[in-house]
Residue, then its C-alpha position, 0 to 999 in steps of 0.5 A: m500499499s502507498v500513500e500519494g503525496l507522502k514527500a509533500v507532507t513529509a517536507a511540510l512536517d520538517k517544518l513542524t516541532n514535536v512531531d512523531v509519526r508513530e502516534p498516527t501510525a498506531r491509530a491507523i494500524s488500530v483501524v486495520q486490527e479492528a477491521a481484521k477482527g471484524n472479517v474473521r469468519v471462524k466460529t471460535g474467538e481464538l483467531r479473533g483474539s489473536i490479532y494484534t498490532d505493533v508499531h516501531g521505528t522512529e519519530d521521522h519514520a514508523t512502521g505498523i504491523c497487524y498480525t496474528n500468532k496463530a499457526y493456522a491463520a494463513y489457512v484461513e486467510f488463503g484456503t487450502g487444497p483444491n477447494g481453497e484454489k477454487e475459491h480464493a477471492g479477496i486474497s492479497p494479489n502480491v502473494a503467490v500461494a501453491y495449493r495441494q491438488t489432492g484431498w487428505m484424511i484427518p484422524a477421527s481423534a481430531m474432532s467429533e463427527a458433529e464437528a466434521l459435518e459442521y465443516g463439510f468434511g466426509i466421514a470414513k467408517d468401518g462399519d459404524l466405527v469412524i476411522g477419520y474424515y476426508t476433505k479437499g480443503q477449504p475455501a480462503r476466508p480472507y481477513l487480514y488483507p481486506a482489512a487494510v485495502d478496504h480501509v484506505d481512507e480511514i487509514s489515511n484520515e488518521y495521518e490527515q488529522y494528525v497533520r492538521k492538529k500539528v499545523s493548528e499548533l503552529 
């Protein structure tokens, strides 16, 4: 993502005192965080609750990061297997994703039969005994990328408000 007119804004900011771009960066990345949490479409709150932000840098140059520490988060964002490849609208066009081309089995001990049905998994049985579940993956359910691209105006607004505030202090 890029911000148009950033050089002109930076030149104007050089004339200001007491400027710290970490402040609007923190507010801007919080916009992304809240949107990402709202975009998560999984049943438990575990992924939603693991979306964090970090801002680092100096007064003159700051970077905001929105991330999750869940190992399975990328599978939700990009999808998996043939189903992910077939249904991956909304993912970042800047990420090259390689999808497994065949389905796979999940051990019966991984979940209950009711959970497997809820996820749309097939049930493999030996008589009445469930021996596992089969799947061809899951469609992509992007939450992070749309949180940034769908809120560019709000993110830019955080910087604009900060600059206006600093200019009014002159």
